[in-house]
Structures are given as C-alpha cells and as structure tokens.
C-alpha angles and dihedrals in degrees: 000000000000115000115200114239122232133227121197115212119189125192133137092220116079093208091057091049091050093050094045092049090049090056094047097046090085089068122085092249141101112245116215116196127213122185094198142021090256091053088050091052090051091048090051089059093054101039140041107227129204092199141004122209108195132185111228100213111062132141123254094008122023127212093264093058091045091052091050092050091049090051090054093058119082095219094051100032093106097038110131111234126198115194122215120197137165094185112027103056101121120117093262094056093041092055090044087057091052090048089053089056105268119150094202141010119212125185125220132277089047129187109247093220092054091050092045092049092052093044091049090054092054093044089054091047089051091048091052092046092051090047089052090050091050091048090049090049092047091047091049090048090048091048091049091048090048092048089049090051090046090050090047092046091046091049089050091048090048090051091046091047091049090049090048092050090048090050091047090049091050090047091050090047091049091046090050092050090047092051091047090048090047091053091047091050091048089051092049094047091046090052092048092049090050095044099041114022094024093049092044093050089047091052091048091051092049091048093049092048090049091051090047091055095050115108118247096035110140119246092239091053091047089054091052092046091049090053091049090049090054091050090048091050089051090049091050090051091048091050089050090050092050091047089050092051092047096046120337108228088216090066092062097034104040105009142245099307092056090045090053090051090050091048091050091051091048093054096042089051095045095042104034094179094066121081113200116201113196131188119188114181099171132080124235092251091056093063116084111239094234091057097051097082090042092054092044092052093048091051091044091052092046091052091046094051091045093051096043104037115011104064085214124170096195139024134185126209124189127182113179148123124272125175096336094317134108107230132194119195126183129175136165135188095231132127093280124200140230105288091202089067094062121154090017095060120136105289116035091225093061092051092048090047092054090047090050091052092052093047093050093050096044094043088054091054097261138121124245131197134172128194119191139151133176109274094005104085129238133284123195123187129183127173139178135191110246129194097229129060113257129202115260116245126246128213100255121106134205 
C-alpha cells in the first residue's frame, strides 16, 4: 500500500508558506506548515518527514538553531534540510548552514523548477530508504517465522527421535526377553527329550538287547532284534544331536570351551571336507556367564552357515582377549557373498541367521561386524568389554 510522503516547510511569514506550498503541491507529498521553529519541533514529534525546507531568518529561533536541534534528536537526525534565504546568502552563511546540517542552500527568489527538482530527489531517496526499512522488517519477520518453524520442527524431530529411541529400547528389551525365553524353552525341550524320549529309547534298547541274549531265541528273531537295536541306536544318536543343537549339555556341565570343542567335532564329523582350526586363549573363568550362551550361538550359526552355504574347505575360529575386551573372530575360505545384501542374501535362513547373530551380540552389550565379498570368504567379528584383563591372543592355531 502506497503511503504519502511528508514535507515540512518552516517560515514565519504566512505569504511565504503559502507560496512555497503552492509550488510543492505538484509533488506526490503532503506538505506540513510551521510558522516558527517551535511549531516545527512539535510537528517533527508527530510526523515522519522526508524533507524539511526551512527559512533561515526567523524571530526567536533562526533556521540554523532549528537545524541543530533537529540534528540532536534521534528521530530527525537524518532529516534532509534545505535552507531558503533572501538575506543571508554569502559564503559565510552558506557554510554555516552546511555546518548546522543542511544538505542545500537556496537563495530567494528561487526558481520553482530548481526547488521541485531538489525536493523530488530527496523524496525518492526517502522512498527508497523506507522501502529498505520495510524489506528489512519483512526479512526480519520472515527470519523470525522461519526460526520459529525450525524450532518447532526441531522440537518435533527431537520428540520423534526420543519416541524412536524409546521404541528401539523397548524393541531391544523385547528381543532380549524373547531370546532369553527362547533359550529357556530350548533348555526345557532338551531336558524333556533327554528325560522322556532319550530314557525311553534307552530302555527299549536295553530290553531288546536282553531279549537278544536270552537262550532259545530263533536266529531269524535275533536278526530282526539286531536290526531294531541298530535303528534304536540311530534314534538315540539323533535325539542326542537334536538335544545338542537345542542346548548342548556340555555347556551347562563343563562350560563354553568344552561345548565349542564338541560343536567343532560335530561339524567336522558331519562335513568331513571342512577343517576347522580353533584357537582359544581364554580360560573358562575369564568368560562372563551371561556371554557363554551368546558366544556359543554365534559360533553355532557361523558353523551352520559355513557348512550349508559357503562351500568352504577351511575355517578359523579365535576366542581371546585384546585390550580389555573379549573377542571372537571367525573366517572361512568359502564363496562368500555380498555383505550389503544382508539379510537378503541367497537363502532366507542365512540372512536371518546373520541378523540373529548381530542381535544376540548387540543385545548382550557387544559389537558385531561382518566382512564378506563374493569369492573371498566370510569374516565375522564380535567383541565385548569385560571387567578383568584377558591375555592377548597369538597367531598360532590348534
């Protein structure tokens, strides 16, 4: 919206004010008249002027004194002043006008076009200055609005991030409870298999062997019994294998190191083409109890993926201490895979298994990393902070 600019004219003679206003009326500006310097000071308090045209010779307070007073006020300090004078137009008075703060000095009688040209310049300068102020104010307002939106957005993001962290924490807690429940269920099922099916199969085997040893049993019957005994032995071995996969009894009875040795023997027997080199440089007492099942499951999953997917001929397993940490390293020389595709690698089970390993390690407070590339084998590393110092591992294997 266009706001009309204002010009202040000051002269103690009404006829001069009338004539000056008549000249200035052609401009797009409102002309405010003041018959004295005091009236001009009052007007400056009520209006914002683009220009002041002041007569030099006035009673009580002349134009020079008025200019100096206007310069002393903050709101009129930059007001352009043009002096008019019919008497004081010598060099001394002209320079005195400039010293008082005038921007121009015009002698009477003046040519209207000259005065209008000068006034138009200052009106345009004022218009530009006001436009700059408005732009600065609008920019400031826009910046404040933007900052408010940024603060609001940041607050929303912080709330969302806090909610996400809370959800992740709940999810980790739930995953931890699920894994614990899974281990407890594995342990329970393994115990039931051992106590019920295992015991029953053992009793059947004993009964068959007793029958086989009795005198008077026909040769044909002995042959049948012998075949059934063999099937029973195979069933007992299969139950033991299932129990071992669910929860190896050695882990609870003798500890992690013995359970790892048992697992190694199982895989080397089952997959005769794979040689597993293991190096364990920690003692059973050095391994925190809560980590034993985690480490066992990671090794078990690594062995399973190696045997089923990697086509490896050799694998290396290291469990040792390094700089106050318990570290597990596994590598094989198999066909590898693209690690960026995890968990979407070929074979959903493998991807889920790798994800399960990571979850187990991280939920137990450890760090997990996997390196793999097609044709370059697989490396798995897991590590945990431990309270006691552990011996650093060497490079020999056994």
